[in-house]
C-alpha positions as CSV (number, residue, x, y, z in Angstrom):
1,M,27.2,0.2,-12.1
2,H,24.9,2.2,-14.3
3,L,21.2,1.2,-14.1
4,H,18.5,2.5,-16.4
5,I,15.1,1.9,-14.9
6,L,12.0,1.5,-17.1
7,G,8.9,2.6,-15.3
8,I,10.8,4.6,-12.7
9,C,8.0,6.8,-11.4
10,G,6.0,4.0,-9.8
11,T,6.4,3.9,-6.0
12,F,8.2,0.5,-6.0
13,M,10.5,1.2,-8.9
14,G,11.2,4.7,-7.6
15,G,12.2,3.1,-4.3
16,I,14.6,0.8,-6.1
17,A,16.1,3.8,-7.8
18,A,16.6,5.6,-4.5
19,L,18.2,2.5,-2.9
20,A,20.5,2.0,-5.9
21,R,21.6,5.7,-5.8
22,E,22.2,5.5,-2.1
23,A,24.4,2.4,-2.7
24,G,26.6,4.5,-5.1
25,H,25.3,3.4,-8.5
26,R,24.6,5.8,-11.3
27,V,20.8,5.7,-12.0
28,T,18.8,7.0,-14.9
29,G,15.2,6.2,-15.7
30,C,12.2,6.7,-17.9
31,D,8.4,6.6,-17.7
32,A,5.4,7.6,-19.7
33,N,4.3,10.1,-17.1
34,V,7.2,11.9,-15.4
35,Y,5.5,14.1,-12.8
36,P,5.7,15.1,-9.1
37,P,6.0,14.1,-6.4
38,M,8.1,11.0,-7.4
39,S,9.9,12.9,-10.2
40,T,10.9,15.7,-7.8
41,Q,12.2,13.2,-5.3
42,L,14.2,11.3,-7.8
43,Q,15.7,14.4,-9.4
44,A,16.7,15.6,-5.9
45,L,18.8,12.4,-5.7
46,G,20.6,13.3,-8.9
47,I,18.6,10.8,-11.0
48,E,18.1,11.8,-14.7
49,L,14.5,11.2,-15.8
50,I,13.4,10.8,-19.4
51,E,9.8,11.1,-20.7
52,G,8.7,8.1,-22.7
53,F,10.2,4.8,-23.7
54,G,12.0,5.8,-26.9
55,A,14.6,3.4,-28.4
56,D,17.1,6.3,-28.6
57,Q,17.7,5.6,-24.8
58,L,20.0,2.8,-25.8
59,A,22.6,5.5,-26.3
60,L,22.9,5.8,-22.5
61,K,24.7,2.4,-22.6
62,P,23.8,1.3,-19.0
63,D,25.3,-1.8,-17.5
64,V,21.8,-3.2,-17.1
65,F,18.2,-2.2,-17.8
66,V,15.8,-2.7,-14.8
67,I,12.3,-3.4,-16.0
68,G,9.2,-2.5,-14.1
69,N,5.9,-4.3,-14.5
70,V,4.3,-1.4,-16.3
71,V,6.4,-2.4,-19.4
72,T,5.0,-4.9,-21.9
73,R,5.9,-6.1,-25.4
74,G,4.8,-4.1,-28.5
75,E,4.9,-0.7,-30.1
76,R,4.0,1.2,-26.9
77,F,7.5,0.3,-25.5
78,P,10.0,0.7,-28.4
79,L,12.9,0.8,-25.9
80,M,12.0,-2.7,-24.6
81,E,11.9,-4.0,-28.2
82,A,15.3,-2.5,-28.9
83,I,16.8,-4.1,-25.8
84,L,15.5,-7.5,-26.8
85,D,16.7,-7.0,-30.5
86,A,20.2,-6.0,-29.4
87,G,20.4,-8.8,-26.8
88,L,21.3,-6.3,-24.0
89,P,21.2,-7.3,-20.3
90,Y,17.9,-6.7,-18.4
91,V,16.4,-7.8,-15.1
92,S,13.2,-7.2,-13.3
93,G,13.0,-4.8,-10.4
94,P,12.3,-7.4,-7.7
95,Q,15.1,-9.6,-8.9
96,W,17.6,-6.7,-8.9
97,L,16.5,-5.8,-5.4
98,A,16.8,-9.3,-4.2
99,E,20.3,-9.8,-5.5
100,H,21.8,-6.4,-4.7
101,V,20.0,-5.2,-1.6
102,L,18.2,-8.0,0.2
103,H,20.8,-10.8,-0.1
104,G,22.3,-11.6,3.3
105,R,19.9,-9.5,5.3
106,H,17.1,-10.5,7.7
107,V,14.1,-9.6,5.4
108,L,10.8,-8.8,7.1
109,A,8.1,-8.9,4.4
110,V,4.6,-7.6,4.9
111,A,2.0,-9.1,2.5
112,G,-1.8,-8.8,2.2
113,T,-4.6,-7.2,0.2
114,H,-5.0,-4.3,2.7
115,G,-2.8,-2.5,5.2
116,K,0.6,-3.5,3.7
117,T,1.9,0.1,3.5
118,T,0.8,1.0,7.0
119,T,2.0,-2.2,8.6
120,T,5.3,-2.0,6.9
121,S,5.8,1.6,8.1
122,M,4.8,0.6,11.7
123,L,7.3,-2.3,11.6
124,A,10.1,-0.1,10.3
125,W,9.4,2.5,12.9
126,I,9.4,0.0,15.7
127,L,12.8,-1.3,14.6
128,E,14.1,2.2,14.2
129,A,13.0,3.2,17.7
130,A,14.7,0.1,19.0
131,G,18.0,1.2,17.6
132,L,18.2,-1.4,14.8
133,Q,18.6,1.1,12.0
134,P,16.6,-1.0,9.5
135,G,16.5,-0.6,5.7
136,F,13.1,-0.4,4.2
137,L,11.1,-0.1,1.0
138,V,7.5,1.1,1.5
139,G,4.8,1.8,-1.1
140,G,4.3,5.3,0.3
141,V,6.0,7.9,2.4
142,P,6.1,7.1,6.2
143,Q,5.9,10.4,7.9
144,N,8.3,9.3,10.6
145,F,11.0,8.9,8.0
146,G,10.0,11.3,5.2
147,V,11.3,8.9,2.5
148,S,9.9,5.7,1.0
149,A,13.1,3.7,0.9
150,R,16.6,3.6,2.5
151,L,19.4,1.0,2.8
152,G,19.8,1.3,6.6
153,K,22.8,0.2,8.5
154,G,21.4,-2.8,10.4
155,A,20.8,-6.4,9.4
156,A,17.1,-6.0,9.1
157,F,15.3,-4.9,6.0
158,V,11.5,-4.3,6.0
159,I,9.7,-4.5,2.7
160,E,6.1,-4.1,1.5
161,A,5.5,-7.4,-0.2
162,D,3.2,-7.0,-3.2
163,E,1.4,-9.9,-4.8
164,Y,1.2,-8.1,-8.2
165,D,3.2,-9.8,-11.0
166,T,7.0,-9.2,-11.4
167,A,7.4,-8.3,-15.1
168,F,6.1,-9.2,-18.5
169,F,8.7,-12.0,-18.6
170,D,8.1,-13.2,-15.0
171,K,4.5,-13.6,-14.0
172,R,5.2,-14.7,-10.4
173,S,4.2,-12.3,-7.6
174,K,6.9,-9.8,-6.7
175,F,7.2,-11.2,-3.2
176,V,8.6,-14.6,-4.2
177,H,11.9,-12.9,-4.9
178,Y,12.3,-11.5,-1.4
179,R,13.2,-14.7,0.6
180,P,11.9,-13.3,3.9
181,R,12.9,-14.7,7.2
182,T,9.9,-13.0,8.8
183,A,6.6,-12.9,6.8
184,V,3.4,-11.1,7.8
185,L,0.3,-12.3,6.1
186,N,-2.2,-9.5,7.0
187,N,-5.3,-10.5,5.0
188,L,-6.3,-11.9,1.6
189,E,-9.1,-10.9,-0.7
190,Y,-9.7,-11.0,-4.4
191,D,-7.9,-8.1,-6.2
192,H,-5.9,-7.4,-9.3
193,A,-8.5,-8.7,-11.7
194,D,-6.2,-7.8,-14.6
195,I,-3.7,-10.4,-13.4
196,F,-5.6,-13.1,-11.4
197,P,-8.7,-15.0,-12.6
198,D,-9.9,-15.7,-9.0
199,L,-9.0,-15.7,-5.4
200,A,-7.7,-19.3,-5.6
201,A,-5.0,-18.0,-8.0
202,I,-3.8,-15.4,-5.5
203,E,-3.8,-18.0,-2.7
204,T,-1.4,-20.1,-4.8
205,Q,1.0,-17.1,-4.9
206,F,0.8,-16.7,-1.1
207,H,1.5,-20.4,-0.8
208,H,4.6,-19.9,-2.9
209,L,5.6,-17.1,-0.5
210,V,5.1,-19.4,2.5
211,R,7.3,-22.0,0.8
212,T,10.3,-19.5,0.8
213,V,10.3,-18.9,4.6
214,P,12.9,-21.1,6.3
215,A,12.2,-23.4,9.2
216,S,14.0,-21.0,11.5
217,G,11.7,-18.2,10.2
218,R,8.4,-16.9,11.4
219,L,5.0,-16.5,9.8
220,V,2.7,-13.9,11.4
221,V,-0.8,-14.6,10.2
222,N,-4.2,-13.0,10.7
223,A,-6.3,-15.7,12.4
224,R,-9.6,-14.2,11.3
225,D,-8.9,-14.5,7.5
226,E,-10.3,-17.7,6.0
227,A,-8.3,-17.4,2.8
228,L,-5.1,-17.3,4.8
229,Q,-6.1,-20.4,6.7
230,R,-6.5,-22.2,3.3
231,V,-3.0,-21.0,2.4
232,L,-1.6,-22.5,5.6
233,A,-3.5,-25.7,5.0
234,R,-1.5,-26.3,1.8
235,G,1.7,-26.5,3.9
236,Q,3.8,-24.4,6.2
237,W,7.3,-25.2,7.6
238,S,8.1,-22.2,9.9
239,E,7.2,-20.9,13.4
240,L,3.6,-19.7,13.2
241,L,2.1,-16.8,15.2
242,R,-1.5,-15.9,14.8
243,F,-2.9,-12.5,15.7
244,G,-6.4,-11.0,15.8
245,A,-8.1,-14.1,17.1
246,K,-11.7,-13.7,18.2
247,R,-12.3,-12.6,21.7
248,E,-13.6,-15.9,22.9
249,E,-10.4,-17.6,21.8
250,P,-7.5,-17.9,24.4
251,G,-4.9,-15.3,23.4
252,V,-4.9,-12.7,20.7
253,L,-1.3,-13.0,20.0
254,R,1.1,-15.8,20.8
255,V,4.7,-14.9,21.3
256,R,7.2,-17.8,21.7
257,G,4.4,-20.0,22.6
258,E,3.2,-17.9,25.5
259,P,-0.4,-16.5,25.1
260,Q,-0.3,-12.7,25.6
261,A,-3.6,-10.8,25.1
262,F,-2.8,-7.5,23.4
263,D,-5.8,-5.1,23.3
264,V,-3.9,-2.5,21.3
265,L,-5.4,1.0,21.4
266,R,-8.7,-0.2,22.9
267,G,-7.9,1.4,26.3
268,A,-6.2,-0.9,28.8
269,L,-3.2,-2.3,27.1
270,K,-1.7,-5.1,29.1
271,V,1.9,-4.2,28.5
272,G,1.7,-0.4,28.2
273,R,-0.6,2.3,26.8
274,V,-0.5,3.7,23.3
275,E,-1.9,7.0,22.2
276,W,-2.2,7.7,18.5
277,A,-4.4,9.3,15.9
278,L,-5.0,6.2,13.8
279,M,-8.6,5.0,13.4
280,G,-10.3,1.7,13.0
281,E,-10.0,-1.9,14.1
282,H,-8.0,-2.6,10.9
283,N,-5.1,-0.5,12.3
284,Q,-5.3,-2.3,15.6
285,L,-4.7,-5.5,13.6
286,N,-1.9,-3.9,11.7
287,A,-0.3,-3.0,15.0
288,L,-0.6,-6.5,16.3
289,A,1.1,-7.9,13.2
290,A,4.0,-5.4,13.5
291,I,4.5,-6.2,17.1
292,A,4.7,-9.9,16.4
293,A,7.1,-9.4,13.5
294,A,9.4,-7.1,15.5
295,E,9.6,-9.6,18.3
296,H,11.2,-12.0,15.9
297,V,14.2,-9.7,15.6
298,G,14.5,-9.2,19.3
299,V,12.2,-6.2,20.1
300,P,10.0,-7.0,23.2
301,P,6.3,-6.2,22.8
302,E,6.5,-3.6,25.5
303,Q,9.1,-1.7,23.6
304,A,7.2,-2.1,20.3
305,C,4.1,-0.6,22.0
306,A,6.1,2.3,23.2
307,A,7.4,3.0,19.7
308,L,3.8,2.9,18.3
309,A,2.9,5.8,20.6
310,S,5.1,8.0,18.4
311,F,4.1,6.4,15.0
312,Q,3.0,8.8,12.3
313,N,1.0,7.2,9.5
314,V,1.9,7.1,5.9
315,R,0.9,10.1,3.7
316,R,-2.5,9.6,2.0
317,R,-3.9,7.5,4.9
318,M,-6.7,9.6,6.2
319,E,-4.5,12.7,5.7
320,L,-6.3,15.9,6.6
321,R,-5.7,18.3,3.6
322,G,-7.5,21.3,5.0
323,E,-10.6,22.8,6.6
324,V,-12.9,25.6,5.4
325,A,-15.9,27.0,7.3
326,G,-16.0,23.9,9.5
327,I,-15.8,21.4,6.6
328,K,-12.8,19.1,6.6
329,V,-11.2,17.5,3.5
330,Y,-9.3,14.2,3.8
331,D,-7.2,12.3,1.3
332,D,-7.0,8.5,1.5
333,F,-5.5,5.8,-0.7
334,A,-8.5,3.4,-0.3
335,H,-9.6,1.9,-3.6
336,H,-10.7,-1.7,-2.9
337,P,-14.3,-2.0,-1.6
338,T,-13.2,-3.5,1.7
339,A,-10.7,-0.7,2.2
340,I,-13.3,1.9,1.4
341,R,-15.7,0.4,3.9
342,T,-13.1,0.2,6.7
343,T,-11.9,3.7,6.0
344,V,-15.5,5.2,6.1
345,D,-16.2,3.2,9.3
346,G,-12.9,4.4,10.9
347,L,-13.8,8.0,10.2
348,R,-17.4,7.5,11.4
349,R,-16.1,6.2,14.7
350,R,-13.9,9.2,15.2
351,I,-16.1,12.1,14.4
352,A,-18.7,13.7,16.6
353,A,-22.3,12.4,16.7
354,G,-24.3,14.3,14.1
355,D,-21.4,15.1,11.8
356,R,-21.7,13.7,8.3
357,V,-19.3,11.7,6.2
358,L,-19.3,12.5,2.5
359,A,-17.5,9.8,0.6
360,I,-15.9,10.9,-2.7
361,F,-14.2,8.2,-4.6
362,E,-12.6,7.3,-7.9
363,P,-12.6,3.7,-9.1
364,R,-9.2,3.9,-10.6
365,S,-7.4,0.6,-9.9
366,N,-7.3,-1.9,-12.8
367,T,-9.6,-4.2,-10.8
368,M,-12.2,-1.4,-10.3
369,K,-11.9,-0.2,-13.9
370,L,-12.8,-3.7,-15.1
371,G,-15.9,-3.6,-13.0
372,A,-15.0,-6.8,-11.1
373,M,-16.1,-5.4,-7.8
374,K,-18.8,-2.9,-8.7
375,A,-21.5,-4.9,-7.0
376,Q,-19.7,-4.4,-3.7
377,L,-19.7,-0.6,-3.9
378,P,-23.1,-0.1,-2.2
379,W,-21.9,-2.3,0.7
380,A,-18.6,-0.4,0.9
381,L,-20.4,3.0,1.0
382,E,-23.4,2.3,3.1
383,E,-22.0,3.9,6.3
384,A,-21.5,7.2,4.4
385,D,-24.2,9.9,4.6
386,L,-23.6,10.8,0.9
387,S,-21.5,9.3,-1.8
388,F,-20.0,10.9,-4.9
389,C,-18.4,8.8,-7.7
390,H,-16.2,9.8,-10.6
391,Q,-17.4,8.0,-13.7
392,G,-14.6,9.0,-16.0
393,G,-12.6,6.2,-17.7
394,L,-14.9,3.4,-16.6
395,G,-16.2,0.7,-18.9
396,W,-19.3,0.2,-16.7
397,D,-22.2,2.4,-15.5
398,A,-21.5,3.7,-12.0
399,R,-25.0,5.1,-11.7
400,E,-26.4,1.6,-12.2
401,A,-24.0,0.1,-9.7
402,L,-24.8,2.7,-7.0
403,A,-28.6,2.6,-7.6
404,P,-29.2,0.7,-4.4
405,L,-28.0,3.8,-2.5
406,G,-30.8,5.8,-4.1
407,S,-30.5,9.6,-3.6
408,H,-27.6,9.1,-1.2
409,A,-25.2,8.6,-4.2
410,Q,-24.3,10.9,-7.1
411,V,-22.1,10.3,-10.2
412,A,-20.2,12.8,-12.3
413,D,-18.3,12.4,-15.5
414,N,-15.4,14.7,-14.5
415,V,-13.7,16.1,-11.5
416,E,-15.1,19.6,-11.9
417,A,-18.7,18.4,-12.0
418,L,-18.0,16.2,-9.0
419,V,-16.5,19.1,-7.0
420,S,-19.6,21.2,-7.9
421,A,-22.0,18.5,-6.7
422,V,-20.1,18.1,-3.4
423,V,-19.8,21.8,-2.6
424,K,-23.5,22.3,-3.3
425,L,-24.4,19.9,-0.5
426,A,-21.6,20.3,2.0
427,K,-22.3,22.1,5.2
428,P,-20.4,22.9,8.4
429,G,-19.5,19.8,10.4
430,D,-19.1,17.6,7.3
431,H,-16.1,15.4,6.6
432,L,-15.2,15.1,2.9
433,L,-13.4,11.8,2.5
434,C,-11.6,11.6,-0.9
435,M,-10.5,8.1,-1.8
436,S,-8.4,7.0,-4.8
437,N,-5.1,5.2,-5.5
438,G,-4.2,8.0,-7.9
439,G,-4.0,11.8,-7.9
440,F,-7.8,12.2,-8.4
441,G,-7.3,15.3,-10.5
442,D,-6.1,17.2,-7.3
443,I,-9.7,17.1,-6.2
444,H,-8.7,18.0,-2.6
445,T,-7.3,21.4,-3.6
446,K,-10.3,22.1,-5.8
447,L,-12.7,21.3,-3.1
448,L,-10.9,23.5,-0.6
449,Q,-10.8,26.4,-3.1
450,S,-14.4,26.0,-4.1
451,L,-15.5,25.9,-0.4
452,A,-13.5,29.0,0.3
453,A,-15.0,30.8,-2.7
454,R,-18.5,29.8,-1.5
455,A,-17.7,31.0,2.1
């Protein structure tokens, strides 16, 4: 089969391309911005990439066009208009994945506003270490595997379950296509303001996901999250395991009805000891979720904990990019205010007393560009010693939004000015935490180069 994928350079669609190629299909694709690292990875797999969405690509005559959710109707996507005019076969990425990869497998889906990529990677690694040889599709590159997707040889398939919409012709969340037997509901906050009017609309999509889990399946749910409790109150028909309960509640995690208190990475682990470099309570909760999900396919918690000791996080999750003159530069994917706050807090807990955290961030997601969460930014950044914001491309005034932080926050209209402002104030012992869900103009390299030049 020949697939031509529209929007191939996104992480999800690029993962589908890699899976299809591994399955023996011919794969080509196009996107508006064909650039590394995804373009390099795909080309290494023998996948032909085309810049833009020109109608002339009909000449490729694929068996099916696979449509990513970046594609819409209108003059920006002449190829899509030509497909519709000619009556050619097309399908969404999630539907193709469900029909050709996930069908007949034990799907373990990880959903939530935050921590999906990390938890999915943890779960895949636990199953790999247990010898189950799982397939997986992750919205990042787990360093234990070095690739974001593979078919695997076992029955299990671990997938990052995104609540974003499927395609312009299918406005359901992607995850309703996956039909999981094990579903992790990590947390739930308002996001994707370009798609959802409010939190209640996202809760409805999570309710739809819960409806697809069979009675013999398992729901692994964060007990601390009020929105998820509302989702469950609308109905649930599967085995339910809650994790992350408050300390005064009996049992942090229930496995097969037996309370087992897991104090993952806090010191005295009841079933073993884990040493890793991950920071923050949010990663402890991610670990609990992965342990509970892995147990559903036969991996004992003791074995899961042992596997986590060798877990390496996903790239762009507190990734140290370099150090110059005692100043460290990190790259992190955080872009939602809650994720920014937990990332800053995690770094703060790890560094030495007296060291400073300089938070450097780019409000790049559609939600942040719309200004839907600008009021939360001072709260998100209050634990940083200094904050630096990239104003470029925003339809709202970042200086006004960050005014509550006073002199502790600066705003620049471009990356070069932002780098200059940071380097002017950085001193030995500082930790420069760069946060964005995009490339951020390669700010990490520019910071390191400017610091070296100053030194």
